[in-house]
N, CA, C and O atoms as a GROMACS GRO file, in nm:
protein
  440
    1MET      N    1  11.636  10.509  14.018
    1MET     CA    2  11.638  10.471  14.141
    1MET      C    3  11.824  10.442  14.232
    1MET      O    4  11.934  10.469  14.183
    2ASN      N    5  11.805  10.405  14.318
    2ASN     CA    6  11.921  10.442  14.413
    2ASN      C    7  12.014  10.321  14.402
    2ASN      O    8  11.947  10.219  14.385
    3LEU      N    9  12.159  10.292  14.406
    3LEU     CA   10  12.266  10.196  14.330
    3LEU      C   11  12.222  10.120  14.484
    3LEU      O   12  12.211  10.001  14.456
    4ARG      N   13  12.195  10.136  14.612
    4ARG     CA   14  12.168  10.062  14.700
    4ARG      C   15  12.105   9.965  14.654
    4ARG      O   16  12.133   9.854  14.608
    5VAL      N   17  11.986  10.041  14.682
    5VAL     CA   18  11.806   9.893  14.635
    5VAL      C   19  11.928   9.837  14.522
    5VAL      O   20  11.965   9.730  14.572
    6LEU      N   21  12.003   9.857  14.402
    6LEU     CA   22  11.972   9.780  14.268
    6LEU      C   23  12.063   9.687  14.371
    6LEU      O   24  11.990   9.631  14.453
    7CYS      N   25  12.173   9.663  14.384
    7CYS     CA   26  12.264   9.600  14.417
    7CYS      C   27  12.314   9.578  14.611
    7CYS      O   28  12.336   9.652  14.706
    8ARG      N   29  12.313   9.461  14.589
    8ARG     CA   30  12.353   9.443  14.737
    8ARG      C   31  12.501   9.376  14.759
    8ARG      O   32  12.553   9.282  14.700
    9LEU      N   33  12.547   9.455  14.860
    9LEU     CA   34  12.661   9.379  14.916
    9LEU      C   35  12.690   9.310  14.976
    9LEU      O   36  12.615   9.331  15.071
   10SER      N   37  12.763   9.210  15.010
   10SER     CA   38  12.760   9.107  15.116
   10SER      C   39  12.957   9.069  15.078
   10SER      O   40  13.020   9.089  14.974
   11PRO      N   41  13.000   9.012  15.207
   11PRO     CA   42  13.122   8.988  15.196
   11PRO      C   43  13.166   8.911  15.095
   11PRO      O   44  13.275   8.905  15.038
   12PHE      N   45  13.035   8.837  15.080
   12PHE     CA   46  13.134   8.683  14.926
   12PHE      C   47  13.098   8.695  14.849
   12PHE      O   48  13.161   8.632  14.764
   13ASN      N   49  12.949   8.796  14.776
   13ASN     CA   50  12.944   8.828  14.674
   13ASN      C   51  12.879   8.912  14.630
   13ASN      O   52  12.840   8.978  14.726
   14LEU      N   53  12.837   8.958  14.526
   14LEU     CA   54  12.780   9.095  14.452
   14LEU      C   55  12.672   9.065  14.421
   14LEU      O   56  12.681   8.948  14.384
   15THR      N   57  12.544   9.107  14.411
   15THR     CA   58  12.415   9.068  14.340
   15THR      C   59  12.333   9.183  14.306
   15THR      O   60  12.298   9.265  14.392
   16CYS      N   61  12.286   9.195  14.130
   16CYS     CA   62  12.211   9.307  14.154
   16CYS      C   63  12.108   9.247  14.100
   16CYS      O   64  12.093   9.128  14.069
   17LYS      N   65  12.066   9.299  14.094
   17LYS     CA   66  11.842   9.293  14.054
   17LYS      C   67  11.877   9.376  13.922
   17LYS      O   68  11.931   9.484  13.900
   18ARG      N   69  11.807   9.252  13.823
   18ARG     CA   70  11.762   9.337  13.710
   18ARG      C   71  11.652   9.410  13.689
   18ARG      O   72  11.604   9.312  13.630
   19TYR      N   73  11.534   9.519  13.678
   19TYR     CA   74  11.454   9.552  13.608
   19TYR      C   75  11.396   9.595  13.528
   19TYR      O   76  11.387   9.717  13.517
   20LEU      N   77  11.327   9.493  13.429
   20LEU     CA   78  11.304   9.475  13.361
   20LEU      C   79  11.218   9.604  13.320
   20LEU      O   80  11.162   9.647  13.420
   21ASN      N   81  11.183   9.694  13.186
   21ASN     CA   82  11.088   9.745  13.215
   21ASN      C   83  10.992   9.761  13.004
   21ASN      O   84  10.987   9.680  12.912
   22ASN      N   85  10.958   9.853  13.014
   22ASN     CA   86  10.901   9.859  12.874
   22ASN      C   87  11.024   9.967  12.777
   22ASN      O   88  10.998  10.041  12.683
   23ASN      N   89  11.100   9.952  12.815
   23ASN     CA   90  11.224   9.996  12.694
   23ASN      C   91  11.351   9.933  12.705
   23ASN      O   92  11.450   9.987  12.656
   24VAL      N   93  11.359   9.820  12.766
   24VAL     CA   94  11.453   9.712  12.752
   24VAL      C   95  11.382   9.616  12.662
   24VAL      O   96  11.440   9.548  12.578
   25ALA      N   97  11.210   9.616  12.691
   25ALA     CA   98  11.119   9.514  12.571
   25ALA      C   99  11.144   9.561  12.401
   25ALA      O  100  11.161   9.474  12.317
   26SER      N  101  11.145   9.669  12.374
   26SER     CA  102  11.177   9.752  12.268
   26SER      C  103  11.303   9.813  12.192
   26SER      O  104  11.315   9.908  12.114
   27VAL      N  105  11.420   9.689  12.265
   27VAL     CA  106  11.509   9.688  12.184
   27VAL      C  107  11.514   9.567  12.206
   27VAL      O  108  11.427   9.545  12.122
   28THR      N  109  11.540   9.455  12.248
   28THR     CA  110  11.548   9.340  12.261
   28THR      C  111  11.430   9.249  12.284
   28THR      O  112  11.338   9.328  12.307
   29LYS      N  113  11.368   9.091  12.293
   29LYS     CA  114  11.272   9.020  12.290
   29LYS      C  115  11.196   9.078  12.359
   29LYS      O  116  11.240   9.168  12.430
   30ILE      N  117  11.093   9.052  12.361
   30ILE     CA  118  10.939   9.041  12.437
   30ILE      C  119  10.990   8.904  12.552
   30ILE      O  120  11.019   8.787  12.527
   31HIS      N  121  10.985   8.975  12.674
   31HIS     CA  122  11.072   8.896  12.790
   31HIS      C  123  10.904   8.862  12.859
   31HIS      O  124  10.830   8.938  12.921
   32ARG      N  125  10.883   8.705  12.816
   32ARG     CA  126  10.703   8.767  12.842
   32ARG      C  127  10.691   8.603  12.784
   32ARG      O  128  10.736   8.563  12.677
   33GLU      N  129  10.599   8.502  12.915
   33GLU     CA  130  10.631   8.314  12.906
   33GLU      C  131  10.486   8.381  12.822
   33GLU      O  132  10.472   8.324  12.714
   34VAL      N  133  10.429   8.437  12.836
   34VAL     CA  134  10.279   8.412  12.793
   34VAL      C  135  10.242   8.582  12.728
   34VAL      O  136  10.216   8.682  12.796
   35TYR      N  137  10.250   8.570  12.564
   35TYR     CA  138  10.160   8.744  12.559
   35TYR      C  139  10.113   8.667  12.433
   35TYR      O  140  10.126   8.564  12.366
   36THR      N  141  10.043   8.795  12.449
   36THR     CA  142   9.874   8.798  12.277
   36THR      C  143   9.982   8.739  12.137
   36THR      O  144  10.101   8.764  12.118
   37ARG      N  145   9.895   8.664  12.063
   37ARG     CA  146   9.993   8.642  11.949
   37ARG      C  147   9.996   8.750  11.900
   37ARG      O  148   9.976   8.860  11.952
   38MET      N  149  10.022   8.723  11.791
   38MET     CA  150  10.156   8.782  11.664
   38MET      C  151  10.243   8.786  11.566
   38MET      O  152  10.360   8.759  11.540
   39TYR      N  153  10.137   8.830  11.515
   39TYR     CA  154  10.218   8.743  11.396
   39TYR      C  155  10.291   8.835  11.327
   39TYR      O  156  10.271   8.956  11.320
   40PRO      N  157  10.406   8.747  11.260
   40PRO     CA  158  10.495   8.828  11.150
   40PRO      C  159  10.468   8.848  11.035
   40PRO      O  160  10.443   8.775  10.939
   41THR      N  161  10.478   9.023  11.060
   41THR     CA  162  10.386   9.046  10.872
   41THR      C  163  10.564   9.179  10.837
   41THR      O  164  10.642   9.225  10.921
   42THR      N  165  10.563   9.195  10.697
   42THR     CA  166  10.658   9.270  10.656
   42THR      C  167  10.520   9.474  10.595
   42THR      O  168  10.412   9.503  10.545
   43VAL      N  169  10.594   9.512  10.631
   43VAL     CA  170  10.573   9.685  10.576
   43VAL      C  171  10.622   9.700  10.467
   43VAL      O  172  10.743   9.674  10.468
   44VAL      N  173  10.578   9.737  10.356
   44VAL     CA  174  10.590   9.793  10.282
   44VAL      C  175  10.646   9.983  10.285
   44VAL      O  176  10.548   9.960  10.356
   45LEU      N  177  10.691  10.117  10.282
   45LEU     CA  178  10.704  10.203  10.321
   45LEU      C  179  10.685  10.288  10.150
   45LEU      O  180  10.715  10.245  10.039
   46ALA      N  181  10.637  10.390  10.182
   46ALA     CA  182  10.570  10.439  10.026
   46ALA      C  183  10.674  10.488   9.963
   46ALA      O  184  10.629  10.554   9.870
   47ASP      N  185  10.817  10.493   9.963
   47ASP     CA  186  10.959  10.435   9.935
   47ASP      C  187  10.996  10.374   9.898
   47ASP      O  188  11.098  10.380   9.829
   48GLY      N  189  10.910  10.247   9.936
   48GLY     CA  190  10.988  10.107   9.876
   48GLY      C  191  11.071  10.071   9.917
   48GLY      O  192  11.154   9.994   9.869
   49SER      N  193  11.064  10.136  10.054
   49SER     CA  194  11.176   9.957  10.114
   49SER      C  195  11.108   9.904  10.285
   49SER      O  196  11.027   9.984  10.332
   50SER      N  197  11.137   9.782  10.368
   50SER     CA  198  10.975   9.725  10.380
   50SER      C  199  11.056   9.673  10.514
   50SER      O  200  11.175   9.645  10.507
   51VAL      N  201  10.982   9.663  10.636
   51VAL     CA  202  11.067   9.652  10.766
   51VAL      C  203  10.976   9.516  10.804
   51VAL      O  204  10.880   9.488  10.732
   52ASN      N  205  11.007   9.441  10.907
   52ASN     CA  206  10.974   9.394  10.947
   52ASN      C  207  10.912   9.343  11.094
   52ASN      O  208  10.973   9.284  11.183
   53ILE      N  209  10.714   9.402  11.087
   53ILE     CA  210  10.717   9.399  11.255
   53ILE      C  211  10.608   9.305  11.290
   53ILE      O  212  10.545   9.268  11.192
   54ARG      N  213  10.570   9.258  11.400
   54ARG     CA  214  10.525   9.186  11.460
   54ARG      C  215  10.333   9.263  11.444
   54ARG      O  216  10.313   9.375  11.493
   55TYR      N  217  10.199   9.174  11.364
   55TYR     CA  218  10.087   9.272  11.370
   55TYR      C  219   9.998   9.143  11.436
   55TYR      O  220  10.021   9.022  11.437
   56HIS      N  221   9.885   9.226  11.490
   56HIS     CA  222   9.795   9.141  11.568
   56HIS      C  223   9.706   9.090  11.467
   56HIS      O  224   9.655   8.990  11.518
   57GLU      N  225   9.670   9.102  11.378
   57GLU     CA  226   9.620   8.976  11.236
   57GLU      C  227   9.696   8.937  11.182
   57GLU      O  228   9.810   8.982  11.168
   58PRO      N  229   9.631   8.803  11.120
   58PRO     CA  230   9.785   8.729  11.010
   58PRO      C  231   9.750   8.750  10.912
   58PRO      O  232   9.651   8.709  10.852
   59ARG      N  233   9.875   8.854  10.868
   59ARG     CA  234   9.911   8.936  10.716
   59ARG      C  235   9.997   8.930  10.651
   59ARG      O  236  10.092   8.973  10.717
   60LYS      N  237  10.030   8.902  10.552
   60LYS     CA  238  10.116   8.902  10.471
   60LYS      C  239  10.201   9.040  10.466
   60LYS      O  240  10.316   9.070  10.499
   61ILE      N  241  10.147   9.075  10.440
   61ILE     CA  242  10.230   9.240  10.393
   61ILE      C  243  10.111   9.357  10.411
   61ILE      O  244   9.995   9.329  10.381
   62ILE      N  245  10.130   9.429  10.439
   62ILE     CA  246  10.095   9.594  10.474
   62ILE      C  247  10.130   9.679  10.401
   62ILE      O  248  10.240   9.716  10.442
   63LYS      N  249  10.089   9.762  10.273
   63LYS     CA  250  10.122   9.840  10.158
   63LYS      C  251  10.092  10.019  10.227
   63LYS      O  252   9.988  10.081  10.206
   64LEU      N  253  10.210  10.073  10.310
   64LEU     CA  254  10.176  10.246  10.322
   64LEU      C  255  10.122  10.314  10.252
   64LEU      O  256  10.161  10.289  10.138
   65PRO      N  257  10.028  10.413  10.253
   65PRO     CA  258   9.987  10.485  10.129
   65PRO      C  259  10.108  10.608  10.103
   65PRO      O  260  10.201  10.645  10.175
   66LEU      N  261  10.062  10.654   9.967
   66LEU     CA  262  10.181  10.749   9.926
   66LEU      C  263  10.106  10.850   9.897
   66LEU      O  264   9.997  10.865   9.843
   67ASP      N  265  10.246  10.965   9.976
   67ASP     CA  266  10.248  11.126  10.027
   67ASP      C  267  10.217  11.138   9.854
   67ASP      O  268  10.288  11.086   9.768
   68LEU      N  269  10.078  11.230   9.826
   68LEU     CA  270  10.092  11.294   9.700
   68LEU      C  271  10.122  11.449   9.657
   68LEU      O  272  10.132  11.508   9.549
   69SER      N  273  10.136  11.509   9.886
   69SER     CA  274  10.254  11.680   9.888
   69SER      C  275  10.393  11.578   9.791
   69SER      O  276  10.390  11.618   9.675
   70GLN      N  277  10.440  11.531   9.799
   70GLN     CA  278  10.577  11.519   9.775
   70GLN      C  279  10.594  11.453   9.633
   70GLN      O  280  10.700  11.413   9.584
   71LEU      N  281  10.495  11.452   9.588
   71LEU     CA  282  10.554  11.383   9.387
   71LEU      C  283  10.533  11.555   9.369
   71LEU      O  284  10.510  11.662   9.426
   72SER      N  285  10.558  11.496   9.258
   72SER     CA  286  10.548  11.634   9.063
   72SER      C  287  10.414  11.618   9.091
   72SER      O  288  10.351  11.539   9.162
   73PRO      N  289  10.368  11.756   8.986
   73PRO     CA  290  10.248  11.774   8.903
   73PRO      C  291  10.198  11.751   8.882
   73PRO      O  292  10.076  11.751   8.904
   74GLU      N  293  10.340  11.676   8.754
   74GLU     CA  294  10.264  11.576   8.639
   74GLU      C  295  10.199  11.377   8.743
   74GLU      O  296  10.092  11.317   8.759
   75GLU      N  297  10.369  11.353   8.786
   75GLU     CA  298  10.346  11.235   8.836
   75GLU      C  299  10.173  11.251   8.964
   75GLU      O  300  10.096  11.155   8.979
   76ARG      N  301  10.156  11.360   9.019
   76ARG     CA  302  10.019  11.358   9.118
   76ARG      C  303   9.941  11.330   9.036
   76ARG      O  304   9.856  11.244   9.060
   77LYS      N  305   9.948  11.403   8.897
   77LYS     CA  306   9.802  11.381   8.833
   77LYS      C  307   9.739  11.249   8.781
   77LYS      O  308   9.622  11.212   8.769
   78LEU      N  309   9.839  11.201   8.758
   78LEU     CA  310   9.847  11.023   8.682
   78LEU      C  311   9.828  10.930   8.817
   78LEU      O  312   9.760  10.837   8.774
   79ARG      N  313   9.848  10.911   8.930
   79ARG     CA  314   9.813  10.872   9.035
   79ARG      C  315   9.648  10.882   9.088
   79ARG      O  316   9.557  10.807   9.125
   80ILE      N  317   9.680  11.047   9.061
   80ILE     CA  318   9.456  11.051   9.046
   80ILE      C  319   9.460  10.960   8.972
   80ILE      O  320   9.505  10.849   9.000
   81ASP      N  321   9.415  10.994   8.870
   81ASP     CA  322   9.414  10.971   8.758
   81ASP      C  323   9.363  10.744   8.734
   81ASP      O  324   9.293  10.677   8.657
   82LYS      N  325   9.437  10.722   8.831
   82LYS     CA  326   9.421  10.580   8.822
   82LYS      C  327   9.364  10.558   8.920
   82LYS      O  328   9.312  10.446   8.910
   83ARG      N  329   9.330  10.631   9.069
   83ARG     CA  330   9.256  10.595   9.169
   83ARG      C  331   9.088  10.671   9.085
   83ARG      O  332   9.019  10.739   9.162
   84LYS      N  333   9.044  10.656   8.957
   84LYS     CA  334   8.930  10.746   8.973
   84LYS      C  335   8.885  10.614   8.866
   84LYS      O  336   8.956  10.556   8.784
   85PRO      N  337   8.727  10.591   8.902
   85PRO     CA  338   8.719  10.482   8.860
   85PRO      C  339   8.694  10.494   8.664
   85PRO      O  340   8.676  10.592   8.592
   86LYS      N  341   8.705  10.354   8.633
   86LYS     CA  342   8.749  10.350   8.485
   86LYS      C  343   8.564  10.386   8.418
   86LYS      O  344   8.468  10.345   8.483
   87LYS      N  345   8.552  10.440   8.328
   87LYS     CA  346   8.375  10.462   8.298
   87LYS      C  347   8.406  10.294   8.151
   87LYS      O  348   8.490  10.237   8.081
   88LYS      N  349   8.268  10.296   8.191
   88LYS     CA  350   8.246  10.150   8.125
   88LYS      C  351   8.200  10.172   7.986
   88LYS      O  352   8.123  10.261   7.949
   89VAL      N  353   8.250  10.092   7.923
   89VAL     CA  354   8.214  10.103   7.713
   89VAL      C  355   8.099  10.072   7.733
   89VAL      O  356   8.065   9.984   7.812
   90LYS      N  357   8.016  10.147   7.659
   90LYS     CA  358   7.876  10.036   7.623
   90LYS      C  359   7.812   9.996   7.460
   90LYS      O  360   7.713  10.040   7.401
   91ILE      N  361   7.880   9.926   7.431
   91ILE     CA  362   7.908   9.803   7.322
   91ILE      C  363   7.725   9.798   7.259
   91ILE      O  364   7.650   9.702   7.275
   92THR      N  365   7.692   9.921   7.193
   92THR     CA  366   7.579   9.915   7.116
   92THR      C  367   7.592   9.860   7.002
   92THR      O  368   7.681   9.920   6.942
   93GLU      N  369   7.538   9.753   6.924
   93GLU     CA  370   7.507   9.724   6.806
   93GLU      C  371   7.349   9.714   6.767
   93GLU      O  372   7.251   9.686   6.835
   94ASP      N  373   7.365   9.749   6.631
   94ASP     CA  374   7.269   9.766   6.541
   94ASP      C  375   7.219   9.706   6.461
   94ASP      O  376   7.166   9.794   6.394
   95VAL      N  377   7.188   9.593   6.403
   95VAL     CA  378   7.201   9.531   6.321
   95VAL      C  379   7.075   9.517   6.184
   95VAL      O  380   6.959   9.475   6.193
   96GLU      N  381   7.130   9.556   6.097
   96GLU     CA  382   7.017   9.572   6.030
   96GLU      C  383   7.017   9.470   5.922
   96GLU      O  384   7.087   9.460   5.822
   97ASP      N  385   6.885   9.368   5.985
   97ASP     CA  386   6.825   9.309   5.928
   97ASP      C  387   6.746   9.311   5.747
   97ASP      O  388   6.626   9.319   5.722
   98ASN      N  389   6.892   9.298   5.622
   98ASN     CA  390   6.789   9.299   5.480
   98ASN      C  391   6.807   9.197   5.425
   98ASN      O  392   6.869   9.183   5.320
   99PHE      N  393   6.729   9.069   5.522
   99PHE     CA  394   6.829   8.930   5.423
   99PHE      C  395   6.619   8.856   5.386
   99PHE      O  396   6.521   8.831   5.456
  100ASN      N  397   6.663   8.848   5.197
  100ASN     CA  398   6.546   8.853   5.231
  100ASN      C  399   6.589   8.697   5.115
  100ASN      O  400   6.688   8.657   5.054
  101ALA      N  401   6.425   8.644   5.140
  101ALA     CA  402   6.501   8.478   5.098
  101ALA      C  403   6.468   8.462   4.952
  101ALA      O  404   6.484   8.359   4.887
  102LYS      N  405   6.425   8.561   4.914
  102LYS     CA  406   6.327   8.524   4.759
  102LYS      C  407   6.457   8.526   4.689
  102LYS      O  408   6.481   8.446   4.598
  103LYS      N  409   6.540   8.615   4.728
  103LYS     CA  410   6.684   8.650   4.635
  103LYS      C  411   6.763   8.490   4.606
  103LYS      O  412   6.846   8.476   4.517
  104TYR      N  413   6.724   8.392   4.686
  104TYR     CA  414   6.784   8.245   4.690
  104TYR      C  415   6.784   8.162   4.660
  104TYR      O  416   6.858   8.066   4.636
  105LEU      N  417   6.607   8.220   4.657
  105LEU     CA  418   6.512   8.030   4.522
  105LEU      C  419   6.606   8.048   4.447
  105LEU      O  420   6.649   7.934   4.427
  106LYS      N  421   6.650   8.098   4.406
  106LYS     CA  422   6.675   8.053   4.247
  106LYS      C  423   6.777   7.932   4.265
  106LYS      O  424   6.782   7.838   4.186
  107TYR      N  425   6.881   7.948   4.411
  107TYR     CA  426   7.009   7.823   4.424
  107TYR      C  427   6.939   7.675   4.432
  107TYR      O  428   6.967   7.576   4.365
  108ILE      N  429   6.847   7.689   4.527
  108ILE     CA  430   6.737   7.571   4.561
  108ILE      C  431   6.721   7.500   4.478
  108ILE      O  432   6.662   7.546   4.380
  109LYS      N  433   6.774   7.322   4.469
  109LYS     CA  434   6.677   7.247   4.340
  109LYS      C  435   6.559   7.241   4.374
  109LYS      O  436   6.518   7.300   4.474
  110LYS      N  437   6.455   7.143   4.267
  110LYS     CA  438   6.339   7.115   4.292
  110LYS      C  439   6.321   6.958   4.388
  110LYS      O  440   6.209   6.917   4.420
   0.00000   0.00000   0.00000
């Protein structure tokens, strides 16, 4: 915009208008009286650092996924193995019932 449009000169004072746009709002706070509800949320990046943001859903923390292409082959294999579903161990008990009650008749008093 032209400087003459922004600033009006008068003999007594100099008045300037400030035009706010999306660039100003991204650097400072949101300059609105009413805006949609945004919730403070912590975003944890893949390297472990965290950033506080405003998110449209009420969440406490968001963890971003890890880029597997940056890992060593051993670490990549461990991560992929952790993602796979674990196999369920089936326990089968074969109970052999060879109990003979006649063996213990001699201990019973009549």
